[in-house]
N, C-alpha and C positions, 0 to 999 in steps of 0.2 A: 593729634591726627596728622598724618603726613603721607600723601599719596602722589605717585608719579604723575597721574593726570586726574584731575577732578574739576568739577565746578563746585562751588562751595555750598555746603549744606549744614544742617543742624549738627551739633556735636554729640547729642545723645543718640548714637547710631549703633545698631546691631551689626557689627562688622562681619560676624560669621555669616549673617544673612546677606550682607551687601557684597561679600567677597566675589561671588560669581559675576555680579554686574561690573565690579571694578576690573576684573580680569577681561571681560568682554570688551569694555571700553578701551583698555590698554592695547588689546589685540587689534582693535580698529585703528589705533594710532601707530601700529608697527611701522608703516612706511616712513613716518616722521623719525621715529627712533633709529631706524636703520641708517637714514641719511645723516642724522646727528653723529652716530657712531663712526661712520665713514669719515666725517669731518674731524672728529676727535682723534681718530686713528692716524691722521697725517702728522700729528705732533706727539701723541701719546703712543710711543712705540714699545711693544713688548712689556706692558705693565705686569708687575708681579701680583699686586693686590688692587682690586677695584671695589670700592665701597658705594653702595646705593643707600644714601641716607634719606629714609622716608620711602621705603621700597614698596609698601602696600603688598599685593599678592605676588610680586616677584616676576611679573611679565618682562619688565625692562631689565631686571637683574639677569634673567636667563638669556635675554638678547645680548647682554654684555658678554656672557659666558661663550656664546656662539661667535661673537665678533672678535673676541680676544681669547683664542683657544689656549694660550699659555698662562692666562691669569687665574688667580683664585678670586672668587666673588664673595662678598659678605653683604647680605641683605639686612638692613637695619630698620626696625619699625617699632612703634610703641604698642602695636596691636598683635597679640600672639596668634589669633585665628588667621590673620592675613599671612603671617610668617609661616604658619603650617601649610597654607596653600602654596607659598613660595617654595618650601622644601619639597612638597609633592610634585610641583611643576618641574623642579630641577631633576628629580628622579625620572619623570616621564621623558624629559628631553636628554637624558643621558649625561648630565653634567654634575650630578650630585657629588662626585668624588672631589670636586674643587669648589663646592658651594656651601657656604655657612650662613646661619642666621644669627642675629643678635637682637634681643628684645630689650627695649628701654626708651627713655625719653631723650630726644635730642636737645642740646648737643652733648650733654653729660655722658651718655652711654658710649660715645665714641672713645672715651678713655679706656674702655675695656677691650679695644682692638689689640691683637697680639703684636702687630707691627704697623708702621706707617703706610698710608695708602699712596699708590702711584697715580690713582685717579679717584677722586671723591665726587660723586654725582649727587646733586640735590635738586630734585624736580618738584617745584611748588611745595616744598616742605619748609623752606626758610621763612616764608611769610606767616607761618603758624607759630613762630617763636617770637616772644615779646620784644626782645632786644636783638635785632637782626645783626647789628655790627658785632656784638659780643658773640653771637652764634658763628658768624663768619670767622672771627678770631679763633674760636674753638675748632672750626672746620680746618682752617689753615694750619693749625698746630698739629693736626693729625696727618698732614701730608709729608711724604718723604721729600728730601731735597730734590728739586727738579720735578716734583709731583704736581699734578694739575687738579684744580678745583673747577668743576663745571656746574653752573646754576642754570636751571630752566625757570625763569621768572619773566613776567611781562608778556609781550606779544600783543595780540589784538583779540577783542571779544569775538567769539565764534558766530558764524551766521548759518542759519538752517533754512530760511524761508525768504521769498521775495519781499520787497517793501510792501506791496499791496497783495494780500492773500485772499481777497474777495469776501472776507468777513471782518467785521469790526473796522476800526480806524487804521489806515495804512501806518506803517512805521512802528509796529508793536515791538520788534526786537530792539530798536534804538531806545525805546522807553524802558524796556526791561534792563538794558545796560545801565541806565542812569540809576535806577532803584538798586540794582545789584552793586554798583560802585559805592553807594551810600551804605548798603549792608556790609560790604567788605571793610569800609572805614570803621564802622562800629565794631566789627569783629576784631580788627587790629587793636583798636583802642581798649577793648575789654580783655585782651590777653594779659596774663600775669607778667608784671614787669615791663609792660609795653613802653617802648621808647620810639618817639617819632623820628624818622630819618629820611633824608632826601634819597629817593630810590634811584640814584645814579649808580648802577651796579658796578661799572668799571671803576669809578672813583672809590666805592666802598671796598672793592677787592684790593685796590692799591693801598687804601688806608690801613688794611690789616697786614701789610708787608708783602703782598704778592706782586708779581711783575708780569709783563707781556700779556696784558689783557686783550682779549678778542671777543667780538660779539657777532653772532649771525642768527638770522631768523629762518625758520623752516615752515613750509606751507603744507597743510593737509587739505587736499582738494578732492572731495568725493562728490562728483556732480550728480544731479538728478538724471534719471530716476534712481532712487536710493535702493541699496540692498536692505534686507530685513535687519541685519546687524546695525546698519547706520540708522534706520528708523527707530530701532529699540533704544539706541544711544540718545537720539534727539528727544524721544518721549521721556527717557529717564531724566535728562537735564531739565526739560520743561516742568516735569513733576517736582523736581527739587526746587525750582524757582517758585512754583505754586505754593509749596510748603513754607519756604523761608521768607518770600517777599510778597506773597499774595495779598496780605493785609494792606500793603502800601500801594496797590494798584487801584485805579478807578473801576467802577462797576462794569463799564464796557470792555476794558482790557481783561478783566477777570473772566467775564463771560466768554470772550474770545479764546483765552487760554484754556478754559474748561472744554470748549468745543474742540480745540486742537488735541486735547488729551483723551477725548471720548472715542474709543475704538469703533463704536457703532455709527459715528458721524462721518459721512463722506468727506467732510472738510478736515478731518483729524490728520495728524502727522502719520498715523498708522496706515492711512489710505490715500492721501492726496499725492499726485504725481510730481509735485514741484519741490519736494523735500531734498535738501542737499546738506553737506557738511563742508564748511570752509573756515579754516582757522590758521593763524600764524603764531608760531611758538618760538620764543627768543632764548638763545643759550649764550651765557656769558662765561668766559673761561679766564683763568689766570694761573700763574705758575709760582711755586715756592722757590725762591733763589737757592742755588746750590751752595 
């Protein structure tokens, strides 16, 4: 599983069913991606091939096609129903003539690219691979000389609600963060071939032979009162938390979460006036020496 933006959920997922939700989430994040691409475009000039490694339903890949009108785009993902959505989106947006899809598991599937990438984008896909350094080595090997690898990893946990929401104990999201971090550590440890590594991304990029590392964070700030799309996103994220880490919460926090998710409850994220979306997303880049 590798998707440009997600909060982490169970692996036995019906991706065809989840596709529309993933698309809606990525569309919500479009302001972040557009700012990232403007930043990348200052150094990545006139790329011939851009690869989105872990593209999901192709929202970001299509944004790359718009931001870099001279580039060919390849959306790479292990999930064919999502790649079909990506292809359909490229058709709707008029970029299908320079848009390809490639199905398979990262990083091995990248060996099937016809030629090296001038920009390889990996947004929260690397951390689903057991040996992150080996995967970075494979990513770097698929770059053209002078090509750029851009990773979206890290950042800050998102916030959706005030500290005191008037129900349950204050500080619910901070407690969810702790349980989520423990879940993430277990997920990483259980990956095939999992190797622990210090997640100093600039150092890792340098260690696989890349140069000129840069790092920048981008803010998504959607203040209250929320749009319906933002509320739907918040409800989806909290629902995933309920599924994956609910058993690790105490009874009071679980009851609070259930109220937040009940559309009939005035205190739910579907109805309350104080719901917002605030997140910070960090992008790390490095260049293959010429």
